[in-house]
Each structure stands twice: as structure tokens, then as C-alpha cells.
C-alpha beads as a LAMMPS data file, in Angstrom:
LAMMPS data file: protein, C-alpha beads

398 atoms
397 bonds

1 atom types
1 bond types

-500.0 500.0 xlo xhi
-500.0 500.0 ylo yhi
-500.0 500.0 zlo zhi

Masses

1 110.0

Atoms # bond

1 1 1 -321.184 -111.987 121.865
2 1 1 -319.436 -114.298 123.982
3 1 1 -316.986 -113.455 125.888
4 1 1 -315.329 -116.902 125.612
5 1 1 -315.408 -117.354 121.967
6 1 1 -312.479 -117.419 119.960
7 1 1 -310.564 -114.973 118.275
8 1 1 -311.986 -114.815 114.343
9 1 1 -308.871 -114.900 111.853
10 1 1 -309.185 -114.788 108.067
11 1 1 -305.362 -115.972 106.359
12 1 1 -305.362 -115.052 102.489
13 1 1 -302.339 -116.553 100.396
14 1 1 -301.291 -118.663 97.609
15 1 1 -303.457 -121.128 96.783
16 1 1 -302.649 -125.020 95.034
17 1 1 -303.208 -124.034 91.702
18 1 1 -299.675 -122.081 91.122
19 1 1 -298.045 -123.954 93.822
20 1 1 -295.023 -122.855 95.330
21 1 1 -293.506 -122.861 98.803
22 1 1 -295.921 -120.012 99.916
23 1 1 -298.752 -122.793 99.203
24 1 1 -297.255 -125.167 101.681
25 1 1 -296.626 -122.280 103.809
26 1 1 -300.360 -120.788 104.115
27 1 1 -301.499 -124.120 104.295
28 1 1 -299.293 -124.946 107.615
29 1 1 -299.931 -121.282 109.244
30 1 1 -303.546 -121.723 109.137
31 1 1 -303.890 -124.918 110.415
32 1 1 -301.477 -123.757 112.871
33 1 1 -303.258 -120.706 113.866
34 1 1 -306.235 -122.871 114.656
35 1 1 -304.864 -124.195 117.651
36 1 1 -305.757 -120.712 119.248
37 1 1 -308.006 -118.808 116.879
38 1 1 -310.965 -119.403 114.736
39 1 1 -309.588 -119.711 111.296
40 1 1 -310.446 -119.550 107.705
41 1 1 -308.537 -119.051 104.510
42 1 1 -308.920 -117.001 100.477
43 1 1 -306.699 -118.675 98.622
44 1 1 -305.338 -116.812 95.273
45 1 1 -305.641 -119.178 92.779
46 1 1 -304.580 -117.946 89.325
47 1 1 -301.683 -115.825 90.079
48 1 1 -301.700 -114.098 86.545
49 1 1 -301.828 -115.900 83.050
50 1 1 -299.984 -119.113 82.853
51 1 1 -298.487 -118.310 79.880
52 1 1 -295.967 -115.806 82.015
53 1 1 -295.710 -118.353 84.793
54 1 1 -292.103 -119.658 84.596
55 1 1 -293.994 -123.287 86.093
56 1 1 -296.672 -123.137 83.929
57 1 1 -296.239 -126.436 82.198
58 1 1 -297.317 -127.652 85.904
59 1 1 -300.049 -125.096 86.677
60 1 1 -303.098 -126.798 88.135
61 1 1 -301.550 -130.248 88.345
62 1 1 -301.995 -132.426 91.751
63 1 1 -298.624 -132.188 92.977
64 1 1 -299.377 -131.928 96.846
65 1 1 -300.626 -134.160 99.600
66 1 1 -301.352 -131.175 102.089
67 1 1 -304.621 -130.435 102.982
68 1 1 -306.712 -127.620 105.296
69 1 1 -307.852 -128.768 108.319
70 1 1 -311.235 -129.819 108.141
71 1 1 -311.795 -127.257 110.638
72 1 1 -310.227 -124.399 108.587
73 1 1 -312.950 -123.388 105.875
74 1 1 -311.348 -122.154 102.637
75 1 1 -312.303 -119.857 99.549
76 1 1 -310.457 -121.877 96.352
77 1 1 -309.844 -118.832 95.031
78 1 1 -309.021 -115.517 93.471
79 1 1 -308.194 -115.398 89.793
80 1 1 -305.984 -112.478 88.507
81 1 1 -308.710 -111.027 86.326
82 1 1 -310.463 -110.482 89.801
83 1 1 -314.602 -110.854 88.549
84 1 1 -316.168 -112.762 89.950
85 1 1 -313.675 -114.635 91.891
86 1 1 -312.846 -111.559 93.722
87 1 1 -316.251 -110.791 94.578
88 1 1 -317.223 -113.631 96.175
89 1 1 -313.704 -113.675 97.865
90 1 1 -315.224 -110.821 99.742
91 1 1 -318.577 -112.062 100.330
92 1 1 -316.732 -114.746 101.926
93 1 1 -314.857 -112.759 103.831
94 1 1 -318.166 -110.640 105.194
95 1 1 -320.167 -114.022 105.989
96 1 1 -316.681 -115.440 108.151
97 1 1 -316.868 -111.951 109.847
98 1 1 -313.298 -111.981 111.581
99 1 1 -311.397 -109.658 113.326
100 1 1 -308.795 -109.757 111.380
101 1 1 -307.098 -110.613 108.044
102 1 1 -303.717 -111.680 107.588
103 1 1 -302.868 -111.505 103.904
104 1 1 -299.332 -113.445 102.822
105 1 1 -297.086 -111.550 101.141
106 1 1 -294.595 -112.891 98.591
107 1 1 -295.120 -111.253 94.623
108 1 1 -297.059 -108.037 93.298
109 1 1 -299.099 -110.190 91.403
110 1 1 -301.793 -110.354 94.110
111 1 1 -301.759 -106.551 94.963
112 1 1 -304.674 -105.493 93.222
113 1 1 -306.337 -108.146 94.897
114 1 1 -305.140 -107.649 98.202
115 1 1 -305.789 -103.957 97.881
116 1 1 -309.558 -104.698 97.023
117 1 1 -309.584 -107.549 100.057
118 1 1 -308.361 -104.893 102.597
119 1 1 -310.832 -101.871 101.609
120 1 1 -313.431 -104.368 101.880
121 1 1 -311.996 -105.208 105.135
122 1 1 -311.323 -102.062 106.445
123 1 1 -315.156 -101.432 105.304
124 1 1 -316.186 -104.046 107.452
125 1 1 -313.932 -103.359 110.728
126 1 1 -312.078 -105.715 109.802
127 1 1 -308.018 -105.284 111.305
128 1 1 -305.542 -105.991 108.189
129 1 1 -301.959 -107.801 108.990
130 1 1 -299.300 -108.212 106.545
131 1 1 -296.925 -111.267 106.533
132 1 1 -293.792 -110.349 104.258
133 1 1 -292.039 -113.183 103.072
134 1 1 -289.685 -111.232 101.220
135 1 1 -290.017 -107.206 100.323
136 1 1 -289.924 -107.602 96.781
137 1 1 -289.619 -110.842 94.713
138 1 1 -286.592 -111.113 93.156
139 1 1 -287.578 -111.643 89.467
140 1 1 -289.965 -108.889 89.513
141 1 1 -287.177 -106.393 90.900
142 1 1 -285.875 -107.125 86.962
143 1 1 -288.556 -105.385 85.346
144 1 1 -288.431 -101.772 86.066
145 1 1 -292.111 -101.868 85.061
146 1 1 -292.958 -104.282 87.630
147 1 1 -290.832 -102.425 90.997
148 1 1 -292.004 -99.250 90.318
149 1 1 -295.446 -100.737 90.064
150 1 1 -295.368 -102.338 93.240
151 1 1 -293.735 -99.577 95.017
152 1 1 -296.788 -97.060 94.585
153 1 1 -299.533 -99.268 94.433
154 1 1 -298.376 -101.088 98.118
155 1 1 -298.327 -97.732 100.063
156 1 1 -302.532 -97.620 100.162
157 1 1 -302.520 -101.423 101.393
158 1 1 -299.943 -100.462 104.048
159 1 1 -301.824 -97.245 104.961
160 1 1 -304.896 -99.667 105.845
161 1 1 -301.993 -101.983 107.758
162 1 1 -302.580 -102.692 111.567
163 1 1 -299.652 -104.742 112.014
164 1 1 -296.923 -106.725 109.985
165 1 1 -295.039 -109.873 110.627
166 1 1 -291.930 -110.564 109.565
167 1 1 -289.533 -113.483 109.571
168 1 1 -286.372 -112.047 110.448
169 1 1 -284.705 -109.117 112.192
170 1 1 -282.810 -108.911 108.970
171 1 1 -286.619 -108.842 107.033
172 1 1 -288.135 -106.301 109.878
173 1 1 -284.848 -104.156 108.913
174 1 1 -285.132 -104.037 105.493
175 1 1 -288.931 -103.749 105.590
176 1 1 -288.247 -100.365 106.903
177 1 1 -285.442 -99.302 105.107
178 1 1 -288.018 -99.879 102.331
179 1 1 -291.665 -98.369 103.304
180 1 1 -292.161 -96.170 106.285
181 1 1 -294.675 -98.127 108.450
182 1 1 -294.827 -95.750 111.126
183 1 1 -295.877 -96.680 114.751
184 1 1 -297.514 -100.334 112.954
185 1 1 -296.605 -102.943 115.340
186 1 1 -293.979 -105.588 113.818
187 1 1 -293.428 -109.119 114.939
188 1 1 -290.856 -111.380 113.980
189 1 1 -292.073 -114.931 113.539
190 1 1 -289.544 -117.579 112.616
191 1 1 -290.166 -120.234 110.089
192 1 1 -292.200 -122.935 111.249
193 1 1 -290.784 -126.580 110.137
194 1 1 -291.857 -128.501 107.458
195 1 1 -292.408 -131.640 108.574
196 1 1 -294.949 -132.824 107.085
197 1 1 -292.390 -133.946 104.352
198 1 1 -290.445 -135.679 107.237
199 1 1 -293.527 -137.450 108.605
200 1 1 -292.745 -141.629 108.760
201 1 1 -290.093 -141.071 105.901
202 1 1 -287.157 -143.794 106.611
203 1 1 -283.746 -142.808 105.500
204 1 1 -282.038 -144.597 102.952
205 1 1 -278.527 -145.916 103.461
206 1 1 -275.829 -145.029 100.682
207 1 1 -273.130 -146.626 99.442
208 1 1 -269.946 -146.385 102.713
209 1 1 -267.401 -143.908 101.867
210 1 1 -269.861 -141.494 99.692
211 1 1 -271.304 -138.277 100.926
212 1 1 -274.653 -137.906 99.007
213 1 1 -275.618 -134.584 98.559
214 1 1 -278.757 -132.670 97.510
215 1 1 -279.343 -128.986 95.939
216 1 1 -283.123 -128.749 96.341
217 1 1 -285.438 -125.780 94.962
218 1 1 -286.051 -123.678 92.113
219 1 1 -283.494 -122.686 89.792
220 1 1 -283.003 -118.630 89.915
221 1 1 -279.959 -115.982 89.494
222 1 1 -279.665 -115.888 93.423
223 1 1 -279.936 -119.292 94.388
224 1 1 -276.350 -119.714 93.336
225 1 1 -276.420 -122.898 91.870
226 1 1 -273.390 -122.641 90.067
227 1 1 -271.746 -121.877 92.821
228 1 1 -272.113 -125.141 94.161
229 1 1 -271.157 -126.772 90.297
230 1 1 -268.149 -125.129 90.593
231 1 1 -267.339 -126.248 94.469
232 1 1 -268.651 -129.458 93.447
233 1 1 -266.191 -130.517 90.744
234 1 1 -263.049 -129.979 93.229
235 1 1 -264.440 -132.066 95.757
236 1 1 -263.306 -135.714 95.327
237 1 1 -264.929 -139.181 94.004
238 1 1 -266.218 -139.680 97.649
239 1 1 -269.141 -136.943 96.546
240 1 1 -272.052 -136.948 94.742
241 1 1 -274.725 -134.890 94.294
242 1 1 -278.174 -134.667 93.390
243 1 1 -279.405 -131.137 91.949
244 1 1 -283.282 -131.273 91.914
245 1 1 -284.890 -128.048 90.627
246 1 1 -287.375 -126.239 88.322
247 1 1 -285.506 -123.732 85.734
248 1 1 -286.914 -119.651 86.546
249 1 1 -286.133 -116.539 84.836
250 1 1 -284.519 -118.424 82.179
251 1 1 -281.658 -119.022 84.396
252 1 1 -279.894 -121.806 82.264
253 1 1 -276.529 -121.160 83.245
254 1 1 -276.413 -124.215 86.119
255 1 1 -277.330 -126.328 83.593
256 1 1 -274.597 -125.275 81.248
257 1 1 -272.501 -125.580 83.545
258 1 1 -273.684 -129.317 84.943
259 1 1 -273.575 -130.429 81.269
260 1 1 -270.046 -129.409 81.380
261 1 1 -268.541 -130.207 84.228
262 1 1 -265.775 -132.800 84.494
263 1 1 -267.711 -134.043 87.485
264 1 1 -271.072 -134.675 85.607
265 1 1 -270.753 -138.440 86.034
266 1 1 -271.448 -137.971 89.449
267 1 1 -274.358 -135.141 89.198
268 1 1 -277.893 -136.074 88.794
269 1 1 -279.767 -133.544 87.239
270 1 1 -283.670 -133.624 88.062
271 1 1 -285.135 -130.086 85.942
272 1 1 -288.481 -130.529 87.089
273 1 1 -290.966 -129.292 90.268
274 1 1 -291.749 -132.640 91.867
275 1 1 -294.513 -133.749 93.710
276 1 1 -294.342 -134.552 97.434
277 1 1 -293.766 -138.183 97.079
278 1 1 -290.624 -137.442 94.942
279 1 1 -289.647 -134.796 97.885
280 1 1 -289.438 -137.228 100.261
281 1 1 -287.594 -139.600 98.337
282 1 1 -284.592 -137.580 97.674
283 1 1 -284.328 -136.016 100.982
284 1 1 -284.306 -139.618 102.515
285 1 1 -281.324 -140.714 100.114
286 1 1 -279.165 -137.549 101.020
287 1 1 -276.348 -136.986 103.953
288 1 1 -276.524 -133.306 103.389
289 1 1 -278.116 -130.485 101.694
290 1 1 -276.424 -127.578 100.154
291 1 1 -277.971 -123.954 99.696
292 1 1 -275.541 -121.615 97.819
293 1 1 -278.490 -118.356 97.974
294 1 1 -276.724 -115.486 97.306
295 1 1 -279.272 -113.601 98.933
296 1 1 -282.359 -114.880 100.770
297 1 1 -284.863 -113.707 103.402
298 1 1 -285.869 -117.404 104.288
299 1 1 -286.210 -120.818 102.372
300 1 1 -288.741 -123.717 102.241
301 1 1 -285.854 -125.971 101.595
302 1 1 -283.696 -125.199 104.492
303 1 1 -286.203 -125.846 106.893
304 1 1 -287.361 -129.515 105.107
305 1 1 -283.880 -130.218 105.332
306 1 1 -283.765 -129.431 109.480
307 1 1 -287.006 -131.517 109.581
308 1 1 -285.429 -134.532 108.363
309 1 1 -282.542 -133.556 110.601
310 1 1 -279.576 -133.747 107.964
311 1 1 -277.037 -131.321 108.183
312 1 1 -277.015 -128.250 106.143
313 1 1 -274.327 -126.139 104.410
314 1 1 -275.784 -122.545 103.747
315 1 1 -274.871 -119.570 103.145
316 1 1 -274.904 -116.901 105.547
317 1 1 -277.187 -114.114 103.788
318 1 1 -280.557 -112.290 105.378
319 1 1 -282.529 -114.199 107.238
320 1 1 -281.053 -117.496 106.899
321 1 1 -278.575 -116.614 109.552
322 1 1 -281.291 -116.130 112.297
323 1 1 -283.130 -119.271 110.770
324 1 1 -280.407 -122.136 110.793
325 1 1 -277.884 -120.534 113.456
326 1 1 -279.783 -122.431 116.211
327 1 1 -279.556 -126.033 114.050
328 1 1 -276.972 -127.933 115.691
329 1 1 -276.880 -129.729 111.578
330 1 1 -275.640 -126.355 110.354
331 1 1 -272.478 -125.142 108.200
332 1 1 -272.393 -121.335 107.361
333 1 1 -270.344 -120.324 104.454
334 1 1 -269.705 -116.937 102.924
335 1 1 -272.119 -116.013 99.564
336 1 1 -270.586 -116.528 95.691
337 1 1 -267.458 -118.303 97.367
338 1 1 -266.759 -121.375 95.788
339 1 1 -263.938 -122.205 97.422
340 1 1 -265.484 -121.547 100.643
341 1 1 -268.285 -123.743 99.784
342 1 1 -265.840 -126.745 99.094
343 1 1 -264.396 -126.555 102.242
344 1 1 -267.775 -126.026 104.407
345 1 1 -269.290 -129.159 102.339
346 1 1 -266.642 -131.502 103.712
347 1 1 -266.521 -129.856 107.141
348 1 1 -270.631 -131.158 106.972
349 1 1 -269.590 -134.483 105.837
350 1 1 -268.199 -135.317 109.479
351 1 1 -272.431 -134.545 110.689
352 1 1 -273.604 -136.820 108.348
353 1 1 -274.847 -140.460 109.810
354 1 1 -276.954 -138.635 112.511
355 1 1 -280.056 -137.034 112.917
356 1 1 -279.910 -133.132 114.264
357 1 1 -282.982 -131.857 115.815
358 1 1 -285.075 -128.866 114.613
359 1 1 -285.473 -125.990 116.522
360 1 1 -287.858 -124.631 114.894
361 1 1 -291.398 -124.373 115.925
362 1 1 -295.517 -123.817 114.905
363 1 1 -296.047 -122.595 118.645
364 1 1 -293.248 -120.092 118.408
365 1 1 -295.265 -118.681 115.516
366 1 1 -298.416 -118.638 116.905
367 1 1 -296.989 -116.812 120.151
368 1 1 -295.597 -114.079 117.719
369 1 1 -298.935 -113.664 116.273
370 1 1 -300.301 -113.981 119.576
371 1 1 -298.145 -110.798 120.959
372 1 1 -298.739 -108.642 117.883
373 1 1 -302.524 -109.336 118.222
374 1 1 -301.969 -107.945 121.856
375 1 1 -300.577 -105.107 121.103
376 1 1 -303.007 -104.568 118.272
377 1 1 -305.421 -104.276 120.808
378 1 1 -307.572 -107.249 119.507
379 1 1 -306.851 -110.098 122.947
380 1 1 -305.975 -109.095 125.843
381 1 1 -303.582 -111.317 128.392
382 1 1 -303.327 -115.004 128.177
383 1 1 -305.889 -117.710 129.882
384 1 1 -304.581 -120.972 130.674
385 1 1 -307.716 -124.113 129.895
386 1 1 -307.045 -127.680 131.318
387 1 1 -304.959 -128.274 127.587
388 1 1 -303.214 -125.086 125.860
389 1 1 -302.981 -121.653 126.441
390 1 1 -305.815 -119.194 125.049
391 1 1 -305.591 -115.639 124.209
392 1 1 -308.570 -113.510 125.948
393 1 1 -310.524 -111.224 123.303
394 1 1 -310.446 -107.818 124.044
395 1 1 -313.563 -106.505 125.899
396 1 1 -315.045 -104.401 122.604
397 1 1 -314.671 -107.991 120.128
398 1 1 -316.632 -109.876 122.622

Bonds

1 1 1 2
2 1 2 3
3 1 3 4
4 1 4 5
5 1 5 6
6 1 6 7
7 1 7 8
8 1 8 9
9 1 9 10
10 1 10 11
11 1 11 12
12 1 12 13
13 1 13 14
14 1 14 15
15 1 15 16
16 1 16 17
17 1 17 18
18 1 18 19
19 1 19 20
20 1 20 21
21 1 21 22
22 1 22 23
23 1 23 24
24 1 24 25
25 1 25 26
26 1 26 27
27 1 27 28
28 1 28 29
29 1 29 30
30 1 30 31
31 1 31 32
32 1 32 33
33 1 33 34
34 1 34 35
35 1 35 36
36 1 36 37
37 1 37 38
38 1 38 39
39 1 39 40
40 1 40 41
41 1 41 42
42 1 42 43
43 1 43 44
44 1 44 45
45 1 45 46
46 1 46 47
47 1 47 48
48 1 48 49
49 1 49 50
50 1 50 51
51 1 51 52
52 1 52 53
53 1 53 54
54 1 54 55
55 1 55 56
56 1 56 57
57 1 57 58
58 1 58 59
59 1 59 60
60 1 60 61
61 1 61 62
62 1 62 63
63 1 63 64
64 1 64 65
65 1 65 66
66 1 66 67
67 1 67 68
68 1 68 69
69 1 69 70
70 1 70 71
71 1 71 72
72 1 72 73
73 1 73 74
74 1 74 75
75 1 75 76
76 1 76 77
77 1 77 78
78 1 78 79
79 1 79 80
80 1 80 81
81 1 81 82
82 1 82 83
83 1 83 84
84 1 84 85
85 1 85 86
86 1 86 87
87 1 87 88
88 1 88 89
89 1 89 90
90 1 90 91
91 1 91 92
92 1 92 93
93 1 93 94
94 1 94 95
95 1 95 96
96 1 96 97
97 1 97 98
98 1 98 99
99 1 99 100
100 1 100 101
101 1 101 102
102 1 102 103
103 1 103 104
104 1 104 105
105 1 105 106
106 1 106 107
107 1 107 108
108 1 108 109
109 1 109 110
110 1 110 111
111 1 111 112
112 1 112 113
113 1 113 114
114 1 114 115
115 1 115 116
116 1 116 117
117 1 117 118
118 1 118 119
119 1 119 120
120 1 120 121
121 1 121 122
122 1 122 123
123 1 123 124
124 1 124 125
125 1 125 126
126 1 126 127
127 1 127 128
128 1 128 129
129 1 129 130
130 1 130 131
131 1 131 132
132 1 132 133
133 1 133 134
134 1 134 135
135 1 135 136
136 1 136 137
137 1 137 138
138 1 138 139
139 1 139 140
140 1 140 141
141 1 141 142
142 1 142 143
143 1 143 144
144 1 144 145
145 1 145 146
146 1 146 147
147 1 147 148
148 1 148 149
149 1 149 150
150 1 150 151
151 1 151 152
152 1 152 153
153 1 153 154
154 1 154 155
155 1 155 156
156 1 156 157
157 1 157 158
158 1 158 159
159 1 159 160
160 1 160 161
161 1 161 162
162 1 162 163
163 1 163 164
164 1 164 165
165 1 165 166
166 1 166 167
167 1 167 168
168 1 168 169
169 1 169 170
170 1 170 171
171 1 171 172
172 1 172 173
173 1 173 174
174 1 174 175
175 1 175 176
176 1 176 177
177 1 177 178
178 1 178 179
179 1 179 180
180 1 180 181
181 1 181 182
182 1 182 183
183 1 183 184
184 1 184 185
185 1 185 186
186 1 186 187
187 1 187 188
188 1 188 189
189 1 189 190
190 1 190 191
191 1 191 192
192 1 192 193
193 1 193 194
194 1 194 195
195 1 195 196
196 1 196 197
197 1 197 198
198 1 198 199
199 1 199 200
200 1 200 201
201 1 201 202
202 1 202 203
203 1 203 204
204 1 204 205
205 1 205 206
206 1 206 207
207 1 207 208
208 1 208 209
209 1 209 210
210 1 210 211
211 1 211 212
212 1 212 213
213 1 213 214
214 1 214 215
215 1 215 216
216 1 216 217
217 1 217 218
218 1 218 219
219 1 219 220
220 1 220 221
221 1 221 222
222 1 222 223
223 1 223 224
224 1 224 225
225 1 225 226
226 1 226 227
227 1 227 228
228 1 228 229
229 1 229 230
230 1 230 231
231 1 231 232
232 1 232 233
233 1 233 234
234 1 234 235
235 1 235 236
236 1 236 237
237 1 237 238
238 1 238 239
239 1 239 240
240 1 240 241
241 1 241 242
242 1 242 243
243 1 243 244
244 1 244 245
245 1 245 246
246 1 246 247
247 1 247 248
248 1 248 249
249 1 249 250
250 1 250 251
251 1 251 252
252 1 252 253
253 1 253 254
254 1 254 255
255 1 255 256
256 1 256 257
257 1 257 258
258 1 258 259
259 1 259 260
260 1 260 261
261 1 261 262
262 1 262 263
263 1 263 264
264 1 264 265
265 1 265 266
266 1 266 267
267 1 267 268
268 1 268 269
269 1 269 270
270 1 270 271
271 1 271 272
272 1 272 273
273 1 273 274
274 1 274 275
275 1 275 276
276 1 276 277
277 1 277 278
278 1 278 279
279 1 279 280
280 1 280 281
281 1 281 282
282 1 282 283
283 1 283 284
284 1 284 285
285 1 285 286
286 1 286 287
287 1 287 288
288 1 288 289
289 1 289 290
290 1 290 291
291 1 291 292
292 1 292 293
293 1 293 294
294 1 294 295
295 1 295 296
296 1 296 297
297 1 297 298
298 1 298 299
299 1 299 300
300 1 300 301
301 1 301 302
302 1 302 303
303 1 303 304
304 1 304 305
305 1 305 306
306 1 306 307
307 1 307 308
308 1 308 309
309 1 309 310
310 1 310 311
311 1 311 312
312 1 312 313
313 1 313 314
314 1 314 315
315 1 315 316
316 1 316 317
317 1 317 318
318 1 318 319
319 1 319 320
320 1 320 321
321 1 321 322
322 1 322 323
323 1 323 324
324 1 324 325
325 1 325 326
326 1 326 327
327 1 327 328
328 1 328 329
329 1 329 330
330 1 330 331
331 1 331 332
332 1 332 333
333 1 333 334
334 1 334 335
335 1 335 336
336 1 336 337
337 1 337 338
338 1 338 339
339 1 339 340
340 1 340 341
341 1 341 342
342 1 342 343
343 1 343 344
344 1 344 345
345 1 345 346
346 1 346 347
347 1 347 348
348 1 348 349
349 1 349 350
350 1 350 351
351 1 351 352
352 1 352 353
353 1 353 354
354 1 354 355
355 1 355 356
356 1 356 357
357 1 357 358
358 1 358 359
359 1 359 360
360 1 360 361
361 1 361 362
362 1 362 363
363 1 363 364
364 1 364 365
365 1 365 366
366 1 366 367
367 1 367 368
368 1 368 369
369 1 369 370
370 1 370 371
371 1 371 372
372 1 372 373
373 1 373 374
374 1 374 375
375 1 375 376
376 1 376 377
377 1 377 378
378 1 378 379
379 1 379 380
380 1 380 381
381 1 381 382
382 1 382 383
383 1 383 384
384 1 384 385
385 1 385 386
386 1 386 387
387 1 387 388
388 1 388 389
389 1 389 390
390 1 390 391
391 1 391 392
392 1 392 393
393 1 393 394
394 1 394 395
395 1 395 396
396 1 396 397
397 1 397 398
């Protein structure tokens, strides 16, 4: 095997059929990794019976313009009932002959598929890395049987794991508290930018003396939207609010509060999952973004907002402190406190009217992966070529 070849990586994660923030992340990560490694992707296509999915009305609709790079071969994809798609995914894995398989973890719905892929990887001599977006989905935690299944079935997957990636020190500690990973090396890779939503988008000016607030993302119990609705009712006529999001887990309380709000005439409610073109339009027409989460490991809407350079009012919970802390447009507030949230919004009004620099970077993510691969013995120290820094393969992989 030539000593000059790049490390081969296969990334497995959410596909486009059941579109979510992890679908975007899997694509962006794969395209970024291609800058240093030889990358392929295996997509989880149908995660579960569509009737059980909160966004079942939009399953399979073409809502995104994002694409995998032409240099990233992609298998699309694996279905929840496994056959024949999972067998074909294993054949794809065998054909690509990667050095490492990177599994994106966000839901127990993919656990049985990941167990098969990890077992096949082990048989083929492929190392396995898991990137955790959260320890377990909050919706699954509400169902005792689902929580027990994940807790039990993830252990054999972790035993086949050679490395772990998380988005924050908070997530690293939460993962260590949930599972004994022994000496498995772990690296923190802060979430990369979602600047594909901001490319070529021009700001849309609003009325003088009005601050346009935006809440964006799925509407779920942990997102705290009800706190924002209560806080917004205490703000004066110089504020307007647009809520854009799809209701999950039957969490209709925010919709009911919007309907009953004394400030209802200043609230626009778009209760659905919107395509990329509309995402861009809503952020372009906002002056500040408000994310009142009661808990969170990471947030795609936060990174969209930072890519647009908008002020962000965000609760100081979980991994959001590390993600938004370096951003100059951040106003932190305590969770589940509408009065503090209203004060934070008023403070963010002074940050509007200028673009704030997004500190997030996919290069930082690549550096974290390179450190992990080095600790796993897959690559040695980096060498510098004419235009970029490339990892050198460990001798036994050449």
C-alpha cells in the first residue's frame, strides 16, 4: 500500500429522507473531512415506520439544497427493517476498505443498524469511532422501554468502539457519567458552522424602531418556547416575534400560549418544517435570534444564527455555553426564567444592526479528528504540503 495514501474514513449518519439537523451535520462533516482524508458516507435512510415519526407529513420531501461533494461516494441508504439495505451497506463498507468507521449517534432508532455495521467493521479490521450529539434523545427518554433498550443495546456497540467524539466538555462528562468507556480516547470537536444557510443571503431591513426576534427549530418540551412566549408578552410594541418550527412529541403548549397571548398581533407563527430557501429568508429578516432551551447538548439553529452574524439570546445550559461563549453576539440568560429572558432580549437589542464574527470552524473539527486518529494509532504527526497540512498514515496502515 503506498505510504502517501490518505486515511480512509466512512461516515455513517442521518440521510435526507428523514431530514433533521443531523442530516445537515453528517453532510457538512463528511465534506469537511474530505479535505484531509479519503471519505465515503453511509446514510440512514428510513429511521423507523413513517407513521411514528413526528415529521411524518414531510418525510421524503426535497427540502434541502445541500449536497455531498462529488468526491464523497455515498450509499443511500439503510432502512429500519434492515434487509436488503443493511447487507448492501456492509458490502459498501467492504468495498470502500476504510481504516475507520465514524458513527453519528443521535437516536436509538439506528442502534440495531450500527451494531451490525460495527460488527462488520470489526471483522474487516476497521476501527470504529462514535460521535455523540447527545447521550440519548430526550423524546426517547420519556419512554421507559426505549430508554432501557438503548442503555442495554449500546453497551456492545461501545465495546467495539476505539474512539469517541463529543461537542463539549459538558457532553464528555455526561457521557462518562452514563457509560464506562474505560481507556477509550475521547476528543472534543466543537460544532462546525452552518454557513451554507448564510451564503449569498442579504439582510432584509425592517421597520425603524422595531426589533425582529426569531425562534427557529423544532418545538419540543426541552426547547423552552413557552418561556419565550411568556417573556415576549412583557415586551413593548417595539418588538415582533416570528416562531418557525415543527411541533414534536405532541407539545402543543407553546401554540396554545401564542393563541392566547396579549401580544398575539405581534407574533407570526409558522408551524412546520421549512425548506432551505425559507430558512435563509427568515434569518435574513431577523434582528436577533432567541433560543430559550431548558437543556441542550448542541444546537443547529444556534450555528445558523452565528453564521448569519445575528445577536443570539441563549440559555446557559449544557454544551451551549461552550458553543456560544466565544461569539461576540451572545447574551446568556438562565433557563426557565421568563423575566430574565425578557431582560436578555432587551440587552440584545443593543447588539443589533451589525454583523458579529462567527468563531466556529470546520478546521477546528478536523483538528480534533486528527488528534483522535493519532491517539488511536491510525496516523502519525502531520506533514505540511504546498497548500495544506496532511496527516501521515501509521506504518501498519500503509
